[in-house]
C-alpha positions in Angstrom: 0.2 -0.2 -0.5 1.4 3.6 -0.9 2.0 5.8 1.2 -0.6 9.0 0.9 0.8 11.7 -1.4 3.3 14.4 0.7 3.4 11.4 4.1 7.3 10.7 3.5 8.4 14.3 3.4 6.9 14.5 7.5 9.0 11.3 8.8 12.6 10.0 9.4 15.8 11.5 9.0 16.2 14.6 7.1 16.9 14.4 3.4 17.8 16.4 0.1 14.7 18.6 -1.0 12.8 18.2 2.7 12.2 21.9 4.3 14.2 22.8 7.3 12.5 25.2 10.3 15.7 26.8 12.3 14.5 27.7 15.8 17.2 30.5 17.3 17.3 31.5 21.0 15.0 34.0 21.0 12.2 31.9 19.0 12.8 32.5 16.0 12.3 31.1 12.7 13.9 30.4 9.6 12.9 27.9 6.8 14.6 26.7 3.9 15.2 23.5 1.7 18.1 21.1 2.3 20.7 20.8 -0.7 23.5 18.6 -0.7 27.4 21.2 -0.5 25.4 23.8 0.6 25.6 26.2 4.1 22.8 28.2 5.3 24.0 31.9 6.6 23.1 34.4 9.4 24.7 37.2 11.2 25.7 34.6 14.0 28.0 32.7 11.7 26.7 29.9 9.2 27.1 25.5 9.2 26.8 23.4 6.1 23.2 21.9 5.4 25.5 18.2 5.0 25.5 18.8 8.5 21.9 17.8 9.1 21.1 15.5 5.8 20.8 12.0 7.3 20.3 13.6 11.3 16.6 13.0 13.1 14.4 15.7 13.4 15.2 17.6 16.6 18.4 18.0 16.2 20.4 21.0 17.4 23.4 22.2 15.0 25.4 24.7 16.1 26.8 27.8 13.3 30.1 28.6 13.5 29.8 32.0 15.9 28.8 29.1 18.5 24.7 29.5 18.3 22.7 27.1 18.9 19.4 26.0 16.6 16.8 23.7 16.9 15.8 22.0 13.5 12.5 20.4 13.1 10.8 20.3 9.9 7.9 23.1 9.6 4.4 22.2 10.4 2.0 22.9 8.1 0.8 26.1 9.5 4.5 27.0 10.3 4.6 26.5 6.5 1.2 27.9 5.0 3.0 31.3 7.1 6.6 31.8 5.7 5.6 30.5 2.0 5.6 33.4 -1.2 2.6 35.2 -1.2 0.2 36.6 -4.1 -3.1 37.4 -2.1 -2.7 36.8 1.4 -3.1 33.5 3.0 -5.5 31.8 5.1 -4.5 31.7 8.7 -4.1 28.8 10.4 -6.6 29.5 12.9 -9.5 30.0 10.3 -8.3 26.6 8.3 -8.6 24.8 11.0 -12.2 26.0 11.7 -13.0 25.6 8.1 -12.6 22.2 8.3 -13.7 21.2 11.2 -16.9 23.6 11.5 -17.5 22.2 7.3 -17.1 19.1 8.3 -14.0 18.1 5.9 -13.5 14.4 5.3 -11.1 11.5 3.4 -12.5 11.3 0.0 -14.7 14.2 0.1 -15.5 16.3 -3.0 -14.9 19.5 -2.2 -15.1 22.8 -4.1 -12.7 26.1 -3.4 -13.1 29.5 -5.0 -10.4 31.9 -4.2 -7.3 30.0 -4.3 -4.6 32.8 -3.3 -1.8 31.4 -2.4 -3.0 28.3 -1.9 -3.0 28.3 2.2 -6.3 26.2 2.9 -5.5 24.4 -1.0 -3.1 22.8 1.1 -5.0 22.4 4.2 -7.8 21.1 2.5 -5.9 18.0 0.8 -4.2 17.0 3.4 -8.0 16.6 4.6 -10.0 15.3 1.8 -6.8 12.3 0.9 -5.4 11.2 -2.3 -9.0 9.3 -2.9 -10.9 13.2 -2.3 -11.6 15.2 -5.0 -10.9 19.1 -4.6 -11.4 21.6 -7.8 -10.2 24.6 -6.7 -11.3 28.5 -9.4 -9.0 31.2 -9.0 -9.8 34.3 -11.3 -6.4 35.7 -11.3 -3.7 33.8 -13.3 -0.8 35.1 -11.6 -2.1 34.3 -7.8 -2.9 30.9 -9.5 0.4 30.2 -10.4 2.1 30.8 -6.8 -1.1 28.9 -5.7 0.9 25.7 -7.5 4.6 26.4 -6.7 3.3 26.8 -2.5 1.0 22.9 -2.8 3.4 21.1 -5.0 6.5 22.3 -2.9 4.6 20.9 0.6 3.6 17.8 -1.4 6.8 17.1 -2.8 4.9 17.7 -5.9 1.2 17.9 -8.0 -1.6 16.1 -6.1 -3.6 13.6 -7.5 -6.8 14.9 -6.2 -6.4 18.5 -6.9 -7.4 19.5 -10.2 -6.5 23.8 -10.7 -8.7 26.4 -12.6 -8.4 29.7 -13.8 -12.0 31.7 -14.0 -14.6 32.5 -12.2 -16.2 29.6 -10.6 -20.3 30.6 -11.5 -19.2 30.9 -15.1 -17.0 27.4 -15.3 -18.5 24.9 -12.4 -19.2 22.3 -14.4 -18.7 19.7 -10.8 -22.3 18.4 -9.5 -22.7 16.1 -6.1 -20.2 17.9 -4.8 -19.9 17.5 -1.3 -18.7 20.9 0.4 -18.1 24.6 -0.9 -15.4 26.9 0.4 -16.3 30.6 -1.1 -12.8 32.6 -0.2 -13.8 35.6 -2.4 -15.5 39.8 -2.1 -18.4 38.4 -3.4 -19.8 35.4 -3.0 -23.5 36.0 -3.1 -22.5 35.7 -6.9 -21.7 32.3 -7.1 -24.8 30.8 -5.0 -26.9 30.0 -7.7 -24.6 28.2 -9.2 -23.0 26.1 -5.7 -26.6 25.3 -5.1 -27.5 23.2 -8.0 -23.1 21.4 -7.4 -23.8 21.1 -3.5 -25.7 17.4 -2.5 -28.2 17.6 0.0 -26.8 17.7 3.2 -23.6 19.3 1.1 -22.3 22.3 3.1 -21.8 26.2 1.8 -18.8 27.9 3.7 -17.9 31.4 3.3 -15.0 32.9 4.3 -15.5 37.0 4.2 -13.3 40.2 5.6 -16.6 42.9 5.9 -19.4 43.1 8.1 -21.2 44.4 4.9 -20.2 41.5 3.1 -20.8 39.1 5.6 -24.5 40.6 6.0 -24.7 40.2 2.0 -24.0 36.8 1.6 -26.1 35.4 4.5 -29.7 37.4 3.5 -28.9 36.4 -0.2 -28.5 32.2 1.5 -31.6 33.1 3.4 -33.4 34.9 -0.6 -31.9 32.3 -2.7 -33.9 29.2 -0.7 -32.5 25.7 -1.2 -30.3 26.3 2.4 -30.8 26.2 6.0 -30.4 29.0 8.2 -26.9 29.9 7.7 -24.4 30.8 11.2 -21.9 32.9 11.0 -18.6 33.3 13.8 -15.4 34.6 14.6 -12.8 33.7 16.4 -9.8 35.3 18.3 -6.3 33.6 19.4 -4.6 34.8 22.6 -1.3 32.9 23.5 0.1 32.7 27.5 2.8 33.5 28.6 4.9 31.1 31.3 7.9 31.7 33.5 7.6 30.0 36.8 4.9 31.6 38.9 4.6 34.7 36.3 1.1 33.0 34.0 -0.5 36.0 31.9 -2.0 36.4 28.7 -0.1 37.8 26.2 0.1 41.4 25.3 -0.7 40.5 21.5 -3.5 38.7 20.2 -4.5 37.0 16.9 -7.8 39.2 16.8 -10.4 39.6 13.3 -8.9 38.2 10.2 -12.2 37.3 8.8 -15.8 36.7 9.2 -17.0 32.4 8.9 -19.9 31.4 7.8 -22.0 27.7 7.2 -24.9 26.6 5.7 -26.0 23.2 4.6 -27.8 22.6 1.5 -31.7 21.3 1.5 -33.6 18.2 -0.7 -34.8 20.0 -4.0 -38.2 21.3 -3.2 -37.7 21.2 0.5 -38.3 24.9 2.4 -37.5 25.1 6.0 -39.2 25.5 8.8 -39.7 29.0 9.5 -37.6 30.6 12.2 -38.7 32.9 14.3 -36.6 35.6 14.7 -37.4 39.3 15.9 -34.7 41.6 14.4 -34.4 44.8 15.5 -36.7 47.9 14.0 -34.6 49.5 11.1 -32.3 46.5 10.7 -33.6 45.8 6.6 -33.2 49.1 4.3 -35.9 50.4 3.3 -35.3 48.9 0.0 -35.0 45.4 0.9 -37.3 43.2 -0.5 -36.4 39.6 0.7 -37.3 37.3 3.4 -38.5 39.8 6.9 -38.9 42.6 4.2 -42.0 43.1 6.8 -40.0 45.1 9.0 -39.5 42.7 11.7 -42.9 41.2 12.7 -42.4 37.8 14.3 -40.8 34.5 12.3 
């Protein structure tokens, strides 16, 4: 039985072509690719790559300036934060939420719109495995090229489950019987008709947007188009803690707002969801709004 794509690059002694992440005494990271005969240079001295080739992961190397560096393979969250960028990346905290709340499973058939630099694509491919399907759509060719290079560098070559198309999803989507759709784009509401036709009943739509206006329009568009249950929206924040003896306190800085996530599930064809009772505040909907709850706040 062959190993899953990229698995051999994640274990065993360091080999030529492996990505290595060095950590210095101040906790700073440096990532490079192992090449026979080359040297790694810092302002604290250098050491030969050959010193790490064949060494076990978790080794410590010293530079000519006698500074110790811990050598490990970068985790995927480390890799996506250090890889070349075309567009902004989906940060690990949001990628983790997408994998969990969009319920990405091995073998899933997933459509992704808005590849950016390939961060989320790498997370999705690792979750669905070699026997799943990820069809990614990116409207900008230069972003698609950077994303392809980043993903293939991480997995050590092309991934058998990945197809990358340059173009707008709503104009090019031909996939059917899709389990999950992830939209990371400026106007996800423009794709809802196409997405609704592609998703299987019970399938999940997940959108990642940056602003409250995008969030509001996406949710209201989902309600208006029908065919989905009531959307759920949220954001997540991460705060590290400093622990040194009895000095245990939160760090002064945190990873705050990066984007909003929302999910909704596809209903069976022709099914109307049970009416959800809610009483929005007076004026929550503009005068020109004609979608659901257009009566201005009566119970539902």
